[in-house]
N, C-alpha and C positions, 0 to 999 in steps of 0.2 A: 504493500499500500504506499501511498505518498506520505510525506511527513505531515503530522496533525498539528493544526494551529489550535492550541489549548491554553486558555487563560488560567494559570495556576497561581494561587496565592503564594507570595514570597515567604510567608510564615507558615510553618507546619503546625496546624492547630490540632493537637492530639496529646493525650496523656497516656503513658504506658500503662498497661493493665497488670495488676499485681498477680502473684501466683495465687492459686485457688484459696481464698480466705474463708469462705463458708460453704461452698458447694464442692464436694469431692469429685463431681463429674464435669465441672465447667470452671474455667478461669473467670476472674472478675472481667466485667466489660471494660474495654478501652474506648472512651468517648473521643469523638471528633466532631467537627462541624458537620451537621446533617446525617451523622451515622454513629454506630457504636459496633465493636467487634469483639469476639471472644473465641476461645478454643472450647470445644465440647468433646466428650467421650461416649462411645457406644457400649462399653463394658466388655468388649472383646478384644481390647488392645488397639482399636482403631479410633479415629478422631475426625473432627470436622472444624473448619474455620467458618464461624457464623458472622454474617454481617447484617445488621438491621439498619434500614434507610428511613429517613424522615419522608413524610408524604411529598411526592413530586420529585424526589431525588433518585438518581440512578448511579450504578457502578458498572464496571466493564468486564467483558470476557477477555480471553487471551488475545483475540484480535478485536480492538475496540471499535473497528469501523472507520468512518471519516473523521471522527474526533475522539478525544479521550486518550487514556493511557491504560495499559493492561496492568493487573496486580502483580507484584513480586513477592516472593516468599523465601526467607532465609532461616534455616533450622540450626545454624551454628550455636554451639552451647548446649545442645540437647544431650541427655544422658541415656546411654545404652541404645542409642539409635543407629542402626545400620543404613537405613533408607527411609526417606519420606517423600512421597509423590503426591502432589496436589492435583486432583482431578477437577475438570471444568464441567458443570451442568450445561445442558443445551442453552444457547442464548436466544434472544429475540431481537427484532429490529426496533429501534426506538428513535422517534423523530426529536431532534434537539431544537431549541429556540432559534438558533442561527441558521436553520434550514438544513443542516447536515443530519447524517443518519448514524447512530451508534448501534453497536452490537453489545448487549449486556443484559442487566437485570434491574428491576424496579422493586420496591417494597423491602426486598431482602433476598439473601442467597446463603446457602450452606455449600462450601466447597469441601467434598470428602477428601480425606488425607489417607493415603495407603501407607501404613506404618509397618516397617520390618525391624524387629529388635535384634540387637547384637547377640544378646543372651536371652532366649525366649522364656527362661525360667525366672527372669527378673523383670520388673516393670520398666516402661519407658517414660522418661520425663521429656515432653516436648518443650523446646524454647523456640518460639517463633517471633521474628521480626517481619511483619507484613506491611507493605506499602500499596496503597490503592488510591484511586481517584473517586471522588464523589461530586456529582454534577447536578445543578439544577439550572439557575440562569447563568452561573459561571462554575467553573470547575476548581475544586480545592483538594490538595493532597491530603490524605489521611495516613496515619501511622499507628500500628498496634504492636506493642511489645508484650507478649503473652507467655505464660508458662503453665503447664498442666501435667501432672503424673497420671498416666492412663490406667485406670483400673481394669481388671479382668476377672471374669468369673460369672457375672450376672448382668443382664441388660440394664441400661441406665435410662433415666427419664428422656435422654436424647437419642436413644437407639433408633427410634422411628424416624426422627428427623434426618439423621445421617443415611439411613437406608433409603428414604425417599429421594435424597440428593444423589445417592449412588444410582438409583433407578433412572435418573434423569441425565446421567452422563452418557453421551453417545457411545453406542456399541460399535467396535471396530470390525469391519467386514471386508471381504474381498469384493471388489467392484463387480467382477464378472458373476460372482455367486449370487448377487442380489439383482442382477440384470441391468447394470448400468451401461448405457450406450452413449458414446460421444461422437458427434458428427461435426467435423471441421467445415465451416461455411466459407472462410477465406483465411487471411494471414492473421486476423485479429478477433475473430468471432467463432463461437462453437455453440452447439445445442447438447445439453445433457439431459437424457430421458431415462427413466426407470418405471417399472411396472406400478400402476396406481395402488394405493393402499387405503384402507378404511382408517378413520380417525381424523384428527385435526388436519387442516391444510398444511402442505409441506412447504418448507423454505430451504434455501441452499446458502451456505457460507463457505467461501473458498479462501484458502490461505496459501498463497504462492511464496517463493523465496523473497528475501529482502530486495527491495528495489523494483519489484514487480507490483502492479496494481490490476487486479481482476475484479470486475463487477458482475454479480449474478442476480438475475431477476426471474421470477416465476413467469411462465407462459400459461396460456389457457390449456387446461387438461383436455386431451383428445386421444381417441383410439385406445383407451385403456392404460394410458401413460401419464405420469407427471413429468413435465418438461421444464427446463430452465435455460435462458440465454446467458452465455458467458461472453463478456466483452473485455478485451485487453485495453486498458486505458494508459498504462505506462510500463515501460521495460527498461533495464539498464542499456547503456550504449553498447555493451559487449554481450547482449542477451543472445542465448542460443537455445534452440529447441531440440528435443522436447523438454518442456518444463515440468518438474514435479510439483504436484498441488495436493494439499490436504483438503478434502471436501467433507463438510458436515451437513447432514441432511436431517432436518428436524420435523416434527409432526408425524403424520401417518400412524403406523402401529408402534412407533418408538424412534427415538433419534439414532442415527447411524453415522459412522465416520469411516471414510475410505481414502485410499491413495490413488491419484490419477496422474496421468501424463498427458499434456496438451502439446499438439504439433499443429502447424498450419496446414491448410489443404494443399495436397500435392498437385 
């Protein structure tokens, strides 16, 4: 995507969240302008990063769209942690006041965290420094410094929230296995189609390499297929095809993620 023009406050309006003071299954909230965030545990050694947003505020997916910045997560300082991987629930398109279009979340979101312990017989203490943007009329940076020791043995009050968030993470599939077909129209335009599915209307989000900008728009469903138009808006001066693209398809019977390669019409 192209560089985003985002108005960010020069002051970082946030307070670090303390380690779990009263709730053994959640850290304290880390407040910031228009949002608050905390760590929550599912009782099986796994976790989630929960963000609550003020009415009208939004935060962003890993590809923020035309404006905004993606969240970042740093687990340095964690105890007994071999690996922590933050998963992103499926996004939606959000119209911004300046006329741009963002990809992200409103009201709130839980990012599931896949946790792997160094020693499975011992508990993991997550130490998370998260940075994310919260936007309403302007965008402000938010920071959350959080710590939580993950209990194991029985479900917690947050187990269902984390499981719901996991269920909304796109499932990785092979493009051919789900019937994805790509047709090159010329050097800068493609059509992507896949068999129609019951459920909510589908949408498509595409993530090309740095320096590329691809726009995806839904077309009218026809012939038992859901189709999307892909248009190349920008490419590096030394761009070469085929270009690898990560595609996220939302709606239908459940969100999907797949890897594609785009090449111009020969």
